[in-house]
DOMARVO-18494 format. One record per residue (C-alpha): residue number from 0; residue in three letters; chain; y negated, z, x. Coordinates in pm, whole numbers, always signed. Layout:
BEGIN
SITE  balum  fikol  lumgu      c2      c3      c1
SITE    NUM    Ala      A       Y       Z       X
...
//
This chain:
BEGIN
SITE  balum  fikol  lumgu      c2      c3      c1
SITE      0    Pro      A  -13214  +14145   +6699
SITE      1    Ile      A  -13066  +14374   +6964
SITE      2    Pro      A  -13270  +14353   +7290
SITE      3    Thr      A  -12969  +14435   +7510
SITE      4    Arg      A  -12734  +14195   +7334
SITE      5    Ser      A  -12591  +13935   +7568
SITE      6    Ile      A  -12666  +13580   +7454
SITE      7    Val      A  -12525  +13413   +7769
SITE      8    Glu      A  -12265  +13567   +7993
SITE      9    Val      A  -12065  +13421   +8279
SITE     10    Leu      A  -11758  +13617   +8389
SITE     11    Asp      A  -11542  +13584   +8697
SITE     12    Ile      A  -11165  +13545   +8677
SITE     13    Asn      A  -11128  +13926   +8654
SITE     14    Gly      A  -11369  +13954   +8362
SITE     15    Glu      A  -11658  +14095   +8570
SITE     16    Ser      A  -12006  +13981   +8471
SITE     17    Arg      A  -12164  +13746   +8725
SITE     18    Leu      A  -12459  +13629   +8514
SITE     19    Glu      A  -12601  +13768   +8191
SITE     20    Val      A  -12902  +13670   +7983
SITE     21    Gln      A  -12999  +13924   +7718
SITE     22    Glu      A  -13178  +13862   +7392
SITE     23    Ala      A  -13491  +14042   +7520
SITE     24    Gly      A  -13506  +13806   +7818
SITE     25    Asn      A  -13360  +14027   +8091
SITE     26    Val      A  -13138  +13836   +8333
SITE     27    Gly      A  -12870  +14002   +8542
SITE     28    Ile      A  -12705  +13847   +8845
SITE     29    Asn      A  -12382  +14019   +8942
SITE     30    Thr      A  -12458  +14293   +8689
SITE     31    Gly      A  -12360  +14312   +8325
SITE     32    Lys      A  -12641  +14542   +8217
SITE     33    Pro      A  -12973  +14415   +8355
SITE     34    Gln      A  -13248  +14677   +8343
SITE     35    Ala      A  -13536  +14445   +8438
SITE     36    Thr      A  -13656  +14091   +8376
SITE     37    Leu      A  -13452  +13995   +8682
SITE     38    Asp      A  -13192  +14247   +8798
SITE     39    Ile      A  -12990  +14145   +9103
SITE     40    Asn      A  -12694  +14346   +9225
SITE     41    Gly      A  -12690  +14203   +9574
SITE     42    Tyr      A  -12939  +14040   +9806
SITE     43    Thr      A  -13158  +13734   +9768
SITE     44    Arg      A  -13241  +13455  +10007
SITE     45    Leu      A  -13578  +13285  +10036
SITE     46    Lys      A  -13642  +12951  +10199
SITE     47    Lys      A  -13876  +12968  +10500
SITE     48    Tyr      A  -14186  +12750  +10468
SITE     49    Ser      A  -14377  +12602  +10760
SITE     50    Ser      A  -14660  +12498  +10528
SITE     51    Glu      A  -14787  +12622  +10191
SITE     52    Pro      A  -14510  +12567   +9936
SITE     53    Asp      A  -14766  +12509   +9662
SITE     54    Thr      A  -15142  +12521   +9614
SITE     55    Cys      A  -15245  +12878   +9538
SITE     56    Ser      A  -15445  +12892   +9214
SITE     57    Ala      A  -15491  +13120   +8913
SITE     58    Asp      A  -15183  +12974   +8743
SITE     59    Arg      A  -14973  +13053   +9056
SITE     60    Asp      A  -15107  +13413   +9088
SITE     61    Gly      A  -14823  +13642   +9194
SITE     62    Ala      A  -14599  +13370   +9342
SITE     63    Ile      A  -14419  +13481   +9659
SITE     64    Ala      A  -14294  +13281   +9958
SITE     65    Leu      A  -14152  +13347  +10304
SITE     66    Asn      A  -14342  +13194  +10596
SITE     67    Ser      A  -14183  +13063  +10915
SITE     68    Asn      A  -14268  +13394  +11089
SITE     69    Tyr      A  -14048  +13585  +10840
SITE     70    Lys      A  -14347  +13739  +10662
SITE     71    Leu      A  -14376  +13755  +10286
SITE     72    Cys      A  -14683  +13589  +10144
SITE     73    Val      A  -14820  +13613   +9792
SITE     74    Cys      A  -15065  +13394   +9603
SITE     75    Asn      A  -15354  +13617   +9493
SITE     76    Gly      A  -15490  +13355   +9255
SITE     77    Ser      A  -15702  +13179   +9515
SITE     78    Ser      A  -15526  +13199   +9854
SITE     79    Trp      A  -15197  +13292  +10018
SITE     80    Val      A  -15213  +13639  +10178
SITE     81    Glu      A  -14964  +13856  +10363
SITE     82    Thr      A  -14803  +14119  +10144
SITE     83    Asn      A  -14832  +14394  +10407
SITE     84    Asp      A  -15208  +14425  +10355
SITE     85    Gly      A  -15298  +14179  +10079
SITE     86    Thr      A  -15597  +14041  +10270
SITE     87    Ser      A  -15471  +13866  +10586
SITE     88    Ser      A  -15433  +13494  +10539
SITE     89    Cys      A  -15080  +13364  +10573
SITE     90    Thr      A  -15005  +13137  +10862
SITE     91    Trp      A  -14714  +12913  +10780
//
């Protein structure tokens, strides 16, 4: 096994990598050599939620979501909190 070996690769018409999944599990979007579990060469877009997107519990620990006030919230294993301080409850 070669951890950086590409097992799935999607190229554009010019042969540039648009999506790559490596043997070790790294996924690259718009990059042919992902250096992390998810490596994005570009920006991402999150849906805004006006209510909790899911119940926060130990199995959702670390999940992130964007509230309707454009604040990032994270599930700390028991409740949704704002990422700026990790303690303020998220208001959706």
